[in-house]
ROSE-4610 file (N, C-alpha, C; in Angstrom, 1 decimal, always signed):
// ROSE-4610
residu = [M/M/M/W/W/W/D/D/D/E/E/E/Q/Q/Q/Q/Q/Q/G/G/G/Q/Q/Q/R/R/R/F/F/F/Q/Q/Q/E/E/E/L/L/L/R/R/R/D/D/D/R/R/R/E/E/E/A/A/A/E/E/E/G/G/G/Q/Q/Q/L/L/L/S/S/S/P/P/P/D/D/D/E/E/E/Q/Q/Q/V/V/V/E/E/E/L/L/L/E/E/E/Q/Q/Q/L/L/L/I/I/I/T/T/T/T/T/T/M/M/M/E/E/E/S/S/S/A/A/A/E/E/E/A/A/A/S/S/S/Y/Y/Y/L/L/L/Q/Q/Q/R/R/R/A/A/A/A/A/A/E/E/E/R/R/R/M/M/M/R/R/R/A/A/A/E/E/E/R/R/R/Q/Q/Q/L/L/L/I/I/I/E/E/E/A/A/A/Q/Q/Q/N/N/N/R/R/R/D/D/D/L/L/L/E/E/E/E/E/E/L/L/L/V/V/V/T/T/T/R/R/R/R/R/R/E/E/E/K/K/K/L/L/L/A/A/A/S/S/S/R/R/R/L/L/L/H/H/H/S/S/S/L/L/L/I/I/I/A/A/A/E/E/E/A/A/A/Q/Q/Q/A/A/A/E/E/E/R/R/R/Q/Q/Q/S/S/S/I/I/I/S/S/S/E/E/E/E/E/E/L/L/L/G/G/G/R/R/R/I/I/I/L/L/L/G/G/G/R/R/R/T/T/T/G/G/G/T/T/T/I/I/I/Q/Q/Q/S/S/S/G/G/G/S/S/S/A/A/A/S/S/S]
num = [1/1/1/2/2/2/3/3/3/4/4/4/5/5/5/6/6/6/7/7/7/8/8/8/9/9/9/10/10/10/11/11/11/12/12/12/13/13/13/14/14/14/15/15/15/16/16/16/17/17/17/18/18/18/19/19/19/20/20/20/21/21/21/22/22/22/23/23/23/24/24/24/25/25/25/26/26/26/27/27/27/28/28/28/29/29/29/30/30/30/31/31/31/32/32/32/33/33/33/34/34/34/35/35/35/36/36/36/37/37/37/38/38/38/39/39/39/40/40/40/41/41/41/42/42/42/43/43/43/44/44/44/45/45/45/46/46/46/47/47/47/48/48/48/49/49/49/50/50/50/51/51/51/52/52/52/53/53/53/54/54/54/55/55/55/56/56/56/57/57/57/58/58/58/59/59/59/60/60/60/61/61/61/62/62/62/63/63/63/64/64/64/65/65/65/66/66/66/67/67/67/68/68/68/69/69/69/70/70/70/71/71/71/72/72/72/73/73/73/74/74/74/75/75/75/76/76/76/77/77/77/78/78/78/79/79/79/80/80/80/81/81/81/82/82/82/83/83/83/84/84/84/85/85/85/86/86/86/87/87/87/88/88/88/89/89/89/90/90/90/91/91/91/92/92/92/93/93/93/94/94/94/95/95/95/96/96/96/97/97/97/98/98/98/99/99/99/100/100/100/101/101/101/102/102/102/103/103/103/104/104/104/105/105/105/106/106/106/107/107/107/108/108/108/109/109/109/110/110/110/111/111/111/112/112/112/113/113/113/114/114/114]
x = [+111.0/+112.4/+112.8/+112.9/+113.2/+112.0/+111.8/+110.8/+111.6/+110.9/+111.5/+112.4/+112.0/+112.8/+114.1/+114.1/+115.3/+116.3/+115.7/+116.5/+117.2/+116.4/+117.0/+118.1/+117.9/+118.9/+120.1/+119.9/+121.1/+121.9/+121.2/+122.0/+122.7/+122.1/+122.7/+124.0/+123.9/+125.0/+126.1/+125.8/+126.8/+127.5/+126.7/+127.3/+128.2/+127.8/+128.7/+129.9/+129.8/+130.9/+131.9/+131.4/+132.2/+133.0/+132.4/+133.0/+133.9/+133.9/+134.8/+134.2/+132.9/+132.3/+131.4/+131.6/+130.7/+131.2/+130.3/+130.6/+130.6/+131.2/+131.1/+129.7/+128.8/+127.4/+126.8/+127.1/+126.5/+127.1/+128.4/+129.0/+128.3/+128.0/+127.2/+125.8/+125.2/+123.9/+124.0/+125.0/+125.2/+125.4/+126.2/+126.5/+125.2/+124.4/+123.1/+122.2/+122.2/+121.3/+121.8/+123.1/+123.7/+123.4/+123.5/+123.1/+121.7/+120.8/+119.4/+119.1/+119.8/+119.6/+120.1/+121.3/+121.8/+120.9/+120.4/+119.5/+118.2/+117.7/+116.5/+116.8/+117.9/+118.3/+118.5/+119.2/+119.4/+118.1/+117.1/+115.8/+115.1/+115.2/+114.5/+115.2/+116.5/+117.2/+116.9/+116.8/+116.5/+115.1/+114.1/+112.8/+112.8/+113.5/+113.6/+114.3/+115.3/+116.0/+115.1/+114.3/+113.4/+112.3/+111.8/+110.8/+111.4/+112.7/+113.3/+113.6/+113.9/+114.1/+112.8/+111.7/+110.4/+110.0/+110.3/+110.0/+110.8/+112.1/+113.0/+112.5/+112.1/+111.6/+110.3/+109.4/+108.2/+108.5/+109.5/+109.9/+110.5/+111.4/+112.0/+110.9/+109.9/+108.9/+108.1/+107.8/+107.1/+107.9/+109.2/+110.1/+110.1/+110.1/+110.1/+108.8/+107.7/+106.4/+106.3/+106.9/+106.9/+107.8/+108.9/+109.8/+109.0/+108.3/+107.5/+106.4/+105.8/+104.8/+105.4/+106.6/+107.3/+107.6/+108.1/+108.4/+107.2/+106.0/+104.8/+104.3/+104.5/+104.1/+104.9/+106.3/+107.2/+106.8/+106.5/+106.1/+104.8/+103.8/+102.6/+102.8/+103.6/+103.9/+104.6/+105.4/+106.1/+105.0/+104.2/+103.1/+102.2/+101.8/+100.9/+101.6/+102.9/+103.7/+103.6/+103.9/+103.9/+102.5/+101.5/+100.1/+99.7/+100.1/+99.8/+100.6/+101.8/+102.6/+101.9/+101.4/+100.7/+99.4/+98.7/+97.4/+97.6/+98.7/+99.0/+99.4/+100.2/+100.5/+99.3/+98.4/+97.2/+96.3/+96.2/+95.4/+96.0/+97.3/+98.0/+97.7/+97.8/+97.6/+96.1/+95.2/+93.8/+93.6/+94.2/+94.0/+94.6/+95.8/+96.4/+95.5/+95.0/+94.2/+92.9/+92.3/+91.1/+91.4/+92.5/+92.9/+93.1/+93.7/+93.9/+92.5/+91.7/+90.3/+89.5/+89.5/+88.7/+89.4/+90.6/+91.3/+91.0/+91.0/+90.7/+89.2/+88.3/+86.9/+86.7/+87.4/+87.3/+87.8/+88.8/+89.3/+88.3/+87.7/+86.7/+85.4/+85.0/+83.8/+84.1/+85.3/+85.6/+85.8/+86.3/+86.4/+85.1/+84.1/+82.8/+82.0/+82.3/+81.6/+82.0/+83.1/+83.6/+82.9]
y = [+54.9/+54.7/+53.3/+52.9/+51.5/+50.9/+49.6/+48.9/+48.1/+47.5/+46.9/+45.7/+45.0/+43.8/+44.3/+45.4/+45.9/+46.4/+47.1/+47.6/+46.5/+45.4/+44.3/+43.6/+43.5/+42.8/+43.7/+45.0/+45.9/+45.8/+45.7/+45.6/+44.2/+43.2/+41.9/+41.9/+42.5/+42.6/+43.4/+44.5/+45.4/+44.6/+43.9/+43.1/+42.1/+41.4/+40.3/+41.0/+42.2/+42.9/+43.3/+43.7/+44.1/+42.9/+41.7/+40.5/+39.9/+40.5/+39.9/+38.7/+38.4/+37.2/+37.4/+38.5/+38.9/+38.2/+37.4/+36.8/+37.8/+37.5/+38.4/+38.8/+37.8/+38.1/+39.1/+38.8/+39.7/+41.1/+41.2/+42.5/+43.3/+42.6/+43.3/+43.7/+42.8/+43.1/+44.3/+44.4/+45.5/+46.8/+46.7/+47.9/+48.4/+47.5/+47.9/+48.5/+47.9/+48.5/+50.0/+50.1/+51.4/+52.4/+52.0/+52.8/+53.2/+52.3/+52.5/+53.6/+53.4/+54.3/+55.7/+55.7/+57.0/+57.8/+57.0/+57.6/+58.1/+57.4/+57.8/+59.0/+59.1/+60.2/+61.5/+61.2/+62.4/+62.9/+62.1/+62.5/+63.3/+62.8/+63.4/+64.8/+64.9/+66.1/+67.1/+66.6/+67.5/+68.2/+67.3/+67.9/+68.9/+68.5/+69.4/+70.7/+70.7/+71.9/+72.7/+72.1/+72.8/+73.5/+72.8/+73.4/+74.6/+74.5/+75.6/+76.7/+76.5/+77.5/+78.3/+77.5/+78.1/+79.0/+78.5/+79.2/+80.5/+80.4/+81.5/+82.6/+82.2/+83.1/+83.8/+83.0/+83.6/+84.6/+84.3/+85.2/+86.5/+86.3/+87.4/+88.4/+87.8/+88.6/+89.3/+88.6/+89.3/+90.4/+90.2/+91.2/+92.5/+92.2/+93.4/+94.1/+93.4/+94.0/+94.8/+94.2/+94.9/+96.2/+96.1/+97.2/+98.4/+98.0/+99.0/+99.6/+98.8/+99.4/+100.3/+99.9/+100.8/+102.1/+102.1/+103.3/+104.2/+103.5/+104.2/+104.9/+104.1/+104.6/+105.8/+105.7/+106.8/+108.1/+107.9/+109.0/+109.6/+108.8/+109.2/+110.0/+109.5/+110.2/+111.6/+111.6/+112.9/+113.9/+113.4/+114.3/+114.8/+113.9/+114.3/+115.3/+115.1/+116.0/+117.4/+117.4/+118.7/+119.3/+118.5/+119.0/+119.6/+118.9/+119.4/+120.7/+120.8/+122.0/+123.2/+122.9/+123.9/+124.3/+123.3/+123.6/+124.4/+124.1/+124.9/+126.3/+126.5/+127.8/+128.6/+128.0/+128.6/+129.0/+128.1/+128.4/+129.6/+129.6/+130.7/+132.0/+132.0/+133.1/+133.6/+132.7/+133.1/+133.7/+133.1/+133.7/+135.1/+135.3/+136.6/+137.6/+137.2/+138.1/+138.4/+137.4/+137.6/+138.6/+138.4/+139.3/+140.7/+140.9/+142.2/+142.8/+142.0/+142.5/+142.9/+142.0/+142.3/+143.5/+143.5/+144.6/+145.9/+146.0/+147.2/+147.6/+146.5/+146.8/+147.3/+146.8/+147.2/+148.7/+149.1/+150.4/+151.4/+150.9/+151.7/+151.9/+150.8/+150.9/+151.8/+151.6/+152.5/+153.9/+154.2/+155.6/+156.2/+155.4/+155.9/+156.2/+155.4/+155.6/+156.9/+157.4/+158.6/+159.8]
z = [+96.4/+96.1/+96.4/+97.6/+98.0/+98.6/+98.3/+99.1/+100.2/+101.1/+102.2/+101.8/+100.8/+100.3/+99.7/+99.0/+98.4/+99.5/+100.5/+101.6/+102.3/+102.6/+103.3/+102.4/+101.2/+100.3/+100.2/+100.1/+100.1/+101.3/+102.5/+103.7/+103.8/+103.4/+103.3/+102.5/+101.3/+100.4/+101.0/+101.7/+102.3/+103.4/+104.2/+105.3/+104.8/+103.7/+103.1/+102.5/+101.9/+101.4/+102.5/+103.6/+104.8/+105.3/+105.2/+105.7/+104.6/+103.4/+102.4/+101.7/+101.8/+101.3/+100.1/+99.4/+98.3/+97.1/+96.4/+95.1/+94.0/+92.9/+91.8/+91.3/+91.3/+91.0/+92.0/+93.3/+94.3/+94.2/+93.8/+93.6/+92.6/+91.5/+90.4/+90.9/+91.6/+92.2/+93.1/+94.0/+94.9/+94.1/+93.1/+92.3/+91.6/+91.2/+90.6/+91.6/+92.8/+93.8/+94.2/+94.2/+94.5/+93.4/+92.2/+91.0/+91.1/+91.4/+91.5/+92.6/+93.8/+94.9/+94.5/+93.9/+93.6/+92.5/+91.6/+90.6/+91.3/+92.2/+92.9/+93.7/+94.4/+95.2/+94.3/+93.2/+92.2/+91.8/+91.4/+91.0/+92.1/+93.3/+94.4/+94.6/+94.6/+94.9/+93.7/+92.5/+91.4/+91.6/+92.0/+92.2/+93.4/+94.4/+95.6/+95.2/+94.4/+94.0/+93.1/+92.2/+91.4/+92.2/+93.3/+94.2/+94.9/+95.4/+96.1/+95.1/+93.9/+92.9/+92.6/+92.5/+92.3/+93.5/+94.7/+95.9/+96.0/+95.6/+95.6/+94.6/+93.4/+92.4/+92.9/+93.6/+94.1/+95.2/+96.1/+97.2/+96.6/+95.6/+95.0/+94.3/+93.7/+93.1/+94.2/+95.3/+96.4/+96.9/+97.1/+97.6/+96.7/+95.3/+94.4/+94.6/+94.7/+94.9/+96.2/+97.2/+98.5/+98.5/+97.8/+97.6/+96.9/+95.9/+95.2/+96.1/+96.9/+97.8/+98.8/+99.3/+100.3/+99.6/+98.4/+97.7/+97.5/+97.1/+97.0/+98.3/+99.4/+100.7/+101.1/+100.8/+101.1/+100.3/+99.1/+98.2/+98.7/+99.1/+99.7/+100.9/+101.8/+103.1/+102.8/+101.8/+101.4/+100.9/+100.0/+99.5/+100.6/+101.5/+102.6/+103.5/+103.7/+104.6/+103.9/+102.6/+101.8/+101.9/+101.7/+101.7/+103.0/+104.1/+105.4/+105.7/+105.2/+105.4/+104.6/+103.4/+102.6/+103.3/+103.8/+104.5/+105.7/+106.5/+107.7/+107.3/+106.3/+105.8/+105.4/+104.6/+104.2/+105.4/+106.3/+107.5/+108.3/+108.4/+109.1/+108.3/+107.0/+106.1/+106.3/+106.3/+106.5/+107.9/+108.9/+110.3/+110.3/+109.7/+109.7/+109.0/+107.8/+107.1/+107.8/+108.4/+109.2/+110.4/+111.0/+112.1/+111.6/+110.4/+109.8/+109.5/+108.9/+108.5/+109.7/+110.7/+111.9/+112.7/+112.6/+113.3/+112.7/+111.3/+110.6/+110.8/+110.8/+111.0/+112.4/+113.3/+114.7/+114.8/+114.1/+114.1/+113.5/+112.4/+111.7/+112.6/+113.2/+114.1/+115.3/+115.8/+117.0/+116.6/+115.4/+114.9/+114.6/+114.2/+113.9/+115.2/+116.2/+117.4/+118.1/+117.8/+118.6/+118.1]
């Protein structure tokens, strides 16, 4: 942006301007330096804004992907919960039927033994 010589010259002109000792040629030179500085700053700010915009777009894309993963995980948890509930119900049904079968067999065996 600025080299050391330009920075020194700018400061000299600003000091002379503050003292009211700036010649018309120096005023033009100061205005040119200010224009150069403003142009360089605008360019820098534009590049910085573009970087920030790109970063924001990346973060927004990541957020959408993360939201999709959260939704998938919630659906998986719901399916697993249902599956576990079904498995527990089936296990209970099997246990009850086993008890019924064994209870009936026990009755038959005890009836035969008499």
